[in-house]
N, C-alpha and C positions, 0 to 999 in steps of 0.2 A: 480802231487803229490798225493800219496795215502798211506794210512797206515791202519792197523787193530791192535787192542789191546783189551785185556780183563781186566776188573777191577771189584773190589768187590762192592756189593751194600751198599756202605758206603758214606755218604754225604761228608766226608773228602777227598774222591777220586776226586770229581768233579772239583775243581780248576785246577788240573793238566790236566784233560781231556780237559777242555776249552782252556787252554794254547796251548795244542798240536794242537787242531783244528785251532786256530788263527794262529799259526806258519806255519802250512801247507798252509793256504790260503795266507799268506804273501810271502812265498817262491814262490808260483805259480804266484801270481798277482803283486807282487812288488809294484811299485809306483802307480799302478792302483787300489790298494785295497782301498776301501772306509771304513773309520773307523766306520761310522754309521752302515753299512752293517755287519761288523765284530762283532760289539757290539750286534746287533740283533741276529746274528747267535749264539753267545755265550749264550745269554739269552734263545734262543729256546732249545739249547742243555741242559742247566741247568734245565729247566722246564721239558723237556722230561725225563731226567735221574731221576729227583726227583719223577716224577709220577711212574716210574718203581719201584724205591726203596720203596715208600710209599704204592702204591696200588697193583702192581703186586706181590711184595714180602712181603707186609704187614709190612714193616719196618725191616725185618730180614736182618742182615748183613751177609757178606761172601757168598753171592749168586752171580753167574756170570752174568755180563753184557758185551756184546761184541759191540764194535763200529767199523764200517767200514767207512772210509772216502776216498772220491775221489774228488780232486780239479781239475777242468778243467779251461781253459782260461776265461770263462764267468760265471761259477757257481761252487758251492760246493754242493755235494750230500753226505749225511751221513746217516747211518742206525744204530740204537741201537736195539740190539736183547737181549731177556731175556727168561728164562724158567719158569717164574712165571705165575700168573693168567692172562688170556686173558682180554683185555680191550675193552669195547664197547663205543667208543667216542660219539655215538649218545645218549647214556643214561645220559650223563653229563648235568646237568642243567646249563644254562647260568649264568654267575656271576651277582650279584646285585651291582650296583654302588652307591646305597644310604645307604650302610652300614647295610641293613636289613638282609643280609645273606652272610656268608662266603663260599668260595669254588668256583670252576669252573674257577678261574683266571689263573691257570696254562695252561689249554688247550686253553683258550682265548689268552694268550700271545704267545703261540706257533703259533697259527693261524695268529696273527698279525705280528710276527717277521719273519716267514719263508714264502717264496714265493710259496712253495708247501709242503703239508703234506700228508703222506700216512701211514695208519695203516696196519700192516702185521699180518695176523691171521694164526697160525699153519703151518708155513713153516718149514718142516723137524723137527717138534716138538717144534719150537720156535715161539714166537710172537715178534712184534717189531714196531718201528716207523721210517719212513724215512723222512728226511727233505731235502729240496733244497733251497739254497739261492743264488741269483744272485750277481755278483761281485759289481755292482753299486747299491747304495741305491737310490730308486726312491722317490722323495719328495711326500708328501701326496697331492693328487689332487682329481681326480675322484675316487670314492669308487670302490675298486676292487671286483670282483665277489667272494663271500664267498662260498668256496667249502670244503668239507671234503672227502678225498680219502682213501678207505680201500682196502687192497689186500687180496683176498681169493684164494690162489694158483695162477691160471692163469686168475682169474676174478677180475676186478676192480669195486668197488662200489663207486659211486660218489654221495654224499648227498649235495643238494643245501641248503645253509643257507640263503635263500632269500624268500620273500613272493610273488614275482611275477617273471615271465619269459616272458618278453614282448619286445616291440620295443626299450625300454631303455637299456636293458642289453643282448639282444639275441646275439649280436656280441661278447660281453665279454664272454658269455657262451661257444660259439664255440671256441674262442681263449684259454680259460682256459682248455677246454677238450683236445685241440690238443696235448699237451705233454703227457697226459695220454693215448691217442689213439695211440701215437707213440710206446708205450710199450705194450699196451694191445689191442687185437681185440675183447675181450669179455668184455662188459661193462654193468653195471646196474646203472641206474640213479634213485635215491631216491628223489621223489618229495613231501615227507611228509610235508614239511614246506611251500610249494608253494600253494598260495590261488588263484592266477590269472594267466592265460596264454592267450596270444593273438596269432594272425596268425604268427607274427614274431617269437614268442617263439616256436610254433609248427614247423615252418620252421627250426629253429636251431636244434631241436630234430631230425627231418628227415635228416638234413645234417649230423649229427653225426652218425645216423643209416646207412646212405649210405656209410660213410667212414668205418664203422665197417664191413659191409657185403662185401665191395670191398676188405678188408684185410682178408677175409675168416672167419670172426667172426660174432657177432650179438650184438644188443643192446636191453635191456629190461628195462621196467619202473616198479617202485613199489611205494607203499605208496601214490597213487594218491587220492587226496581228491575229494569230490563230485562235487564242482564247476569246477574243472579242468577236471574231468572225463566227465562232460557234454560237454565241448568243444571238447574233444577227440572223443566222440561219434558222434558229429555233423560232424566232418571231417573224421570219420571212421578210426581213427588212429589205433585202436585195430586190424584192419584187416592186417596191415603190421608190427606192433610192438607189441610184447607180453607184456601184463600188468599184473603184479603179485600183490597180496595183500601186501606181506611183502618182506623185503630184503632177509630173509632166504629162502623163497619160490623161489625167483628169482635165488639165488645162486644154489639151488638144481636143478632148471630147466636146468642149464647149464651142470649138471652132467649126464643128461639122454642121 
């Protein structure tokens, strides 16, 4: 099942969009559709579209938003495109759960409800957000790897929302990057929030680098903090993997 439609940047349009997404999933998945998964997908669509209306278009109505939806046997992938202001998800401050500050909950909910989130920057003059939701809802258990994926043309930028990359989550890191590397062979990993890396974490990075180079691409690192850089220097990682100061520099390096 797949469909595309354009709708106006009006909050009143969103209930119909949510219903169409749910209906497409039900047609493809039938009795195998999990209501919790569908509810989470609807919420992610609602929050993503709301962010476009409020922030990309500044609340202006009658601006175009396009949604492309493709439902496959095991997952739903959809993309919301807009022509408004580009959005830097890394600049959003995490929400406060003690009531001391409002804001940031939309992006937080998107990350919690979707199994994969990608931000698209300047693709044919448009920006957007791509969401993927698996058919089956997986009950909460082991905390999943927190990743943010952004798309800059043919380059994927993956930001880790983790404070460590070590033996406890190195395998999760590789598994989480696998679907990204199936689509992109040019990859940037932003480690700006990572404060600790051990040998297993380094091994996971090297494994992803090997996968990228074998596919004819490359992997670069950016935003590396001093404690992490010390570890990388000890194993001379910089000799085989380019390390850039910022995400922007890493993206530009792929254009050379």
